[in-house]
C-alpha positions in Angstrom: 34.9 24.2 105.0 33.3 20.9 106.3 30.2 21.5 108.5 29.1 19.6 111.5 25.9 20.0 113.6 25.9 19.7 117.5 23.3 17.4 119.1 22.1 20.6 120.8 21.7 22.3 117.1 19.2 19.5 116.5 17.0 20.4 119.3 17.0 23.9 118.4 16.3 23.0 114.7 13.3 20.7 115.6 11.6 23.6 117.4 11.5 25.8 114.2 8.3 26.1 112.1 8.6 23.5 109.2 8.7 26.6 106.8 11.8 27.7 108.6 13.4 24.4 108.8 13.0 24.2 104.9 14.7 27.9 104.5 17.4 26.5 106.9 18.0 23.4 104.8 18.3 25.5 101.8 20.7 28.0 103.5 23.2 25.2 104.6 23.1 23.8 101.1 24.1 27.1 99.9 26.8 27.3 102.6 28.2 24.0 101.6 28.7 25.2 98.1 29.7 28.6 98.8 30.2 30.1 102.3 30.1 33.5 100.7 26.7 33.1 99.3 25.2 36.7 99.3 22.0 36.0 101.2 23.8 34.2 104.0 25.7 37.2 105.4 28.3 34.8 107.0 30.3 37.0 109.2 32.3 36.7 112.6 30.2 37.9 115.5 32.7 36.9 118.3 36.4 37.1 117.0 37.7 35.9 120.4 35.8 32.8 120.4 35.6 32.2 116.8 31.9 32.4 116.7 30.2 33.1 113.2 26.7 33.5 112.0 24.7 33.1 108.9 21.2 34.7 108.1 18.5 31.9 107.4 15.7 34.6 106.9 14.8 37.9 108.0 14.5 36.9 111.7 16.3 33.5 111.9 20.1 33.2 112.5 22.4 30.2 113.0 25.7 30.2 115.1 28.8 28.2 114.7 32.2 27.9 116.0 35.2 27.5 113.6 38.3 25.4 114.2 40.5 25.3 111.3 38.5 24.4 108.4 35.4 22.8 110.5 32.5 24.5 111.2 30.5 23.3 113.9 26.8 24.6 114.1 25.6 24.8 117.7 22.6 27.1 117.7 19.6 28.1 115.4 16.7 30.4 116.4 14.3 33.3 115.9 14.8 35.0 119.2 17.1 37.8 118.6 17.9 38.3 122.4 18.9 34.8 122.8 20.9 35.2 119.6 22.6 38.2 121.1 23.4 36.4 124.4 24.8 33.2 122.8 27.1 35.3 120.7 28.6 36.9 124.0 28.4 33.7 126.2 
């Protein structure tokens, strides 16, 4: 799968603490090599809208849309309520 990052994703990423940004960078490197890398817990969170999630750390998650073999990351954050809302939007 080929990953892309939306402009909106970049604004969320820049709001994260630098330590979490480094963890996110590492997670996306793992994803590029193996989307099934165990710590990522890559999974479908909304089948109707093809939304998928990966775990960055205990609190941080990233969300994407999948079309064919392209993954577009559109959100990353540590607010679980916002994560739940974005899954179902």
